[in-house]
N, C-alpha and C positions, 0 to 999 in steps of 0.2 A: 338397686332400684331406690333405696332409701335416700340416695344423694340427689335425686331429682327435685327441683324446686316446685312447691305448691303455690299456684297463683290464687289471688283472691277471686271468689266467684263473682261474676259480673251481675248475675241475677240469681235469686233463689228458685229452686225447683217447685213444682206443685206440691201441696201439702194435703195428706189424707189423715183421717182419724181412725184408729182401730180401738174398739172397746171389747175387752175380754170378759166373758162370763164363764167361770171355770167349772160349773157343776153339770153333771149328767145323771140320767136315771141309772145308767150302768156303764162301767168302764169297759170299752171294747178291747179284745185281746191283742189287736194290732195297733192300737192308738198310743202314740208317744207325745201327744199334745198335753198341755197343762190342764188336764180335766180330772175331776174328782167325783166319785160316785156319791150320791146322796145316801147317807147311812140310814138304816131303819129308825134309829133313835132320833135322827134329825127331822125326818118326815117331809121337810120342805126346804127350799133354798131361803137363806136369810135375806129376803128381797129388800126390805126397807133399809137395813144396815148397809147392804152392798151398794145400793143406789146412792146413798149418802156418801159412801167412800169414793165412788166414781166421780161424783161432783166435786168433792174436795180435791181429788187427784187432778182433775181438769183445771180447777182454779189455781192450784200450785204450779201447774205446767205452763200457764199463760205467759209467764215472763220469757219463756223460750220461743214462743210463736206469736207474740203480740202483733195484731194488725194483719196477720196473714189469713187468706181465705182458704176454706176447706173445699177441695174438689170432690171428695167422696168420704163416706162414713161406712165402716164395716163393723157390724155387731156380731162377733164370732165367739167360738167356744171350743170345748164344752157344748152345751145346748142352750143358747140364749132364749129359745122359744119356751123354756120352762118358766121364764119370767112373765109377768102379766103385761098386757098392753099398756096399762097405766104406768108401770115401772119404765117401760121403753119411752113412753111419752115424757116422763119426768127427765130422763137422761137426755133425750133429744131437745127438749125445751131448754135445758141448761146449756147444751152445746150451742144452740142457736143464739142464746142470750150472750154467751161469752166469746164466740168466734163467728165471723161472717161466713156464710156458705155461698159458693158459686151458684148462679142460676141453674136450676135443673140438676143440682148435685145428686150423685148416685148414693142412695142410702140402702145398704144391703143388710138383711137379717138372715143368719143361719138358722135353719129349723130342721128338726128330725121328725119323721112320721112317728105317730104315737103321742105327739104333743099337739096334734091338729084338732082344733075346734073351730067351726066356721065363724062364730061371732068373734072369737079371739083374733083371728086373722083379718077379719074386717076391721077390727079396732087397731091392729098393727098398721094397716094401710092408712087409717085415719090419722094415726100418730105421725105419719110422714115417711114411713118405710115404703120405698118404691121398687125394691128389688128383693127377691126371695131366693135363697140358695138352700135346696132341700137335699139332705143327706140320705139318698135312696140306697146307694151302694150296689144293690141288685134287686131285680124283681122276682128272683127265684127263691122260694121258701127254704130250700135245702141250703143254698149258699148264705142266706141271711142268718140261718141258724149257726152255720159253721163260723161266721164272722162275729157271732155273739151279739147280734143286733136285737134290740128289744121289740122291733116291729116285724110283722110278717108281710107277705106280698100284697094282701088285701089292703092293709093299712098304707102301704107304699102308694098303691093306686088311688086310694081315697085322699091321701095328702096332696097328690098332684091335682086331682079334681077340685078340691077346695081351693088350692092356690090359684088355679086358672080363673076362678070366679072373681078374685079380688086383685090379681096382679097380672100385668102384661109383660113383665120382665122377670123371667124365672130361670134359674140355673138348676139343673139336676146333677148331683154328684154321683158318679158310678165308679166301681172298681172292677178290674179284670185280673186274670191270672190268679183266681181264687182257689182255695182248697177244693180239689176234686172237679174243677171246672174244665169243660172241654170247649172247643171252638164254637160248636153250635149253640151252646148255652150262653157264651159270651155274646154271640151274634143276636140271640133273642133279647138280651138285656139292652143292647144299643139300639136295636130296631124298635123296641117298646118305647125307649126314651125319645127317639126321633119322631115316633108316631104322634106324640103329644104336641109337637110343633112349638116347643118352648124356645125362648130366645138363645139359650146357652146350655151347653152340656160340658161337664168336666169328666174325663175318664182317666183314672189313675191306676198305674200298675201297683198291685199290692206288694209292698216291700216289708221285710222283717226288720223292724227298727229295734236297736238296743233298748233295754228297760221296758219291754213289753212281754206279755205272756207268750205270744207267738214266737218271740226271739228265744225265750227260755225253753219252750216246748214246741218246736217247729212242726206245723202241719205239712202234709204232702202237697206240694204246689206243682203246677205245670212247669215243665222245663223251659229253658231259655228259647228254644226253637218254637215251642207251642205259644209262649208269651209273645214272641215277635210276630207270629202269624195272627194272633188276636189283635195286636196293635195295628197291623196293616189292614186287617178287616175293618176295624173301627174307623180308621181314616177313610177307607173307601165308602163305607155306608153313610157316615156323616156327610161326606162330600156329595153323595147322591141325593141327600136331603137338604142341600144348599147351606150346609154348615162349613165355615172356613176354619181349618186347623191353624189358628194364628199363634198358638203357643204349644209347647210340648204336649200338655195334657188338656188343652182348652179348645173348644169348638163353638163358634158363634155364628148366628145369622148376621147379615150385613148391618154394621153399625151397632151391634149389641155386645161387643167385646166388654169384658169387665174393666171398667175404668179404674177401679180401686187396684186391681191386680196389675193393670198396665202401668200404674204409677210405681209399684214395687219394681217391676221388671225393667223400667227405664230409669232406675236409680233416683226416683223422686223421694220426697221426705214423707215420713209418717210419724205421728204422735200416737203412742200406744198407752192407753190407760186400762187399769184393771190388773188383777193378780197375774204376775208373770209376763205382762205385756212388754214388747220391745218397741223402742223408738229409734228413728234415725232423723236427726235434725241438723240442717245445714245453716251455717252462718257465713258471712263473707270470708272469714279467715280460718274456719275450721268446720269439721263435720263431727258431730257427737252422737254416740250410741249409748242408749240407756236401757236398763231392764228393771221393772218393778219387782217387789217382793213376790215370790212365786206361790207360796202356800196361802190359800184363801184366809185361813185363820190369822196368820202373821200379817198379811196385808190389811185385814180388817182392824186388827189390834193397833197397827201403826197409824191407820187413818183416824181411829177414835182418839188416840193420844196426841195427834197432831205432829207426830214425828215424820221425817222424810220417808217417802215411799220408794226411794230409789237407792238400793244398796250398791248398784253397779253402774258406773259411767266411765266411758273412755273415748278418747279422740281417735279418729281413723288415721292410720299412717298412709304413706304413699302406696305401699304394697296392699293394704286393706282396700283402699279406694279402687285401684285398678282391677284387682281380682273380683271384688264384689260387684263392680259395674258389669264386667264381662260375664260373671256367673249368672247374673239375672238377664241381661239384655240378649245374650246368645240363646236363651230359651225361646225367643220370639222368631217365628218362621221367617218374617220379613226383616229381621235384624233391626238395625237402628241407623239414623243419620250420623255420618262420621263426626261432624262437629259436636254432637251431643256429648261425646266422651269428655272433651275439655270443658264444656259448659257445666256438666254435673260433677266432675271430679276435681277441676282446677289443675289438671295435669295435661301436659302435652301428649299427643298420641304417640310420640316417639318412645314413651315409657314402655309401650307394649308392641312396638313395631317388629321386633325380633320374633315375638310369639305369633303375631299376625302372619308374618311371612312363613313361619313354620307350619301354621295351621292351613295356610293356603297351599303350600307345597304338598301337604298330605291330603288335599282335596276336601278339607273339612269346612272351609269357609271361603268366601270371596270378599275382596275389599278394594275400594278406591276412595277418592277424595269426597265422594257423595254418600256412600253407604257401605256398611259392613254387615254381612249376613251369613248364616250357616248354609252350607249346601245340603242337599238331600242326605248325603252320607254323614255330614256333620250333625244333622238332626237325629239321624238313626243312632249315631254313636256320640251322643252329647257328652257323656262323661269323659270320653277320650279327648274331645275338643276342649272341655273346661280344664282338664288336667294340664294342658299346655300353659294356661295362665295362672296356675297355682303357684303362689310364692314359694321360692326354694327354701328348704330346711324349715318347713312350718308344719310339723306333724300334728300339732294341736288344732290346726285350722279345720273346722268342720266344713270341709270344702264344698261338697256337692249337694248341700241342702238348700233348697230354695226358701224364700221368705215364707213364714206362715201366713 
């Protein structure tokens, strides 16, 4: 595969901005994101210092994305809603000053119940945030406790009630196949989420990720058959409430798909700033991936001394480009327009023709000159489908993890 020529990109893909806020009130036992519990001796997030570091980070990154418009901004974590609305306003003002935004750009803030105060969220809206993603996980107090969440079911409901007063574009994050959860309890969670009539729902299967407490001390989870029944039930109930299952774990009302995540899944570009943030930036003749310093203290120290914040940078190879494109785009229920593969990777579709044929023969996808998309079977056995496109002899490739 490495012998295939890479053509220059005729046009650059859409560009998104991801801003990482790495602190949480408490580290959840299933979480493998770059998040850090606020220690008792710290008592607060270093808001002023971190905002200054983010702005410096953005300024130093401008050379790579100069003149390009942002189609979306995602303020993620961690728990970004631990920061004040004033801090978010400072960050967004700097972004708007340095980079042009598309008209009606989607600006999402991740928020956790337990950080919700009505005035604070009114101020978030005033600062320019127009989409809220709330980490509910479950409305069941027993399961929230098992997941180590800091909020209870009452705070979960209160968070949604406050959000609905100020935002008309809301995502609720749920998880299923939780410790001790049965089908009826999973159904109650998804029905509760649907009853709020929010624009978007994400429902993730709980997985035991390395470097987490749950991985080291696994709780008793529903078996594969029970989890599959939960997934099928979630798909049916969301459909009955007019949500379209447009991506493996994502359900949206018409026109309310996450534009930021759609850009990830269609191999768009994203600039990531903040501790541990990842970037993918295309140029006419190359695609570059970067990662910022991961630990907040090291990131802040580098920002304060004016050193480079990027210890890791590499160019994508032919194998990287083709697999990463397929790994993301085949998560979409509707697949992708066939010409997009060449537009975004600079590679001829012939690079993956053998794998496409194999996947089609196994009933996992269908493809023609217009569109490539997974079948119902391919969506149900997504990992089997993606394995077909995995570069050979690449044991270090963290294959089946979607973009954060």
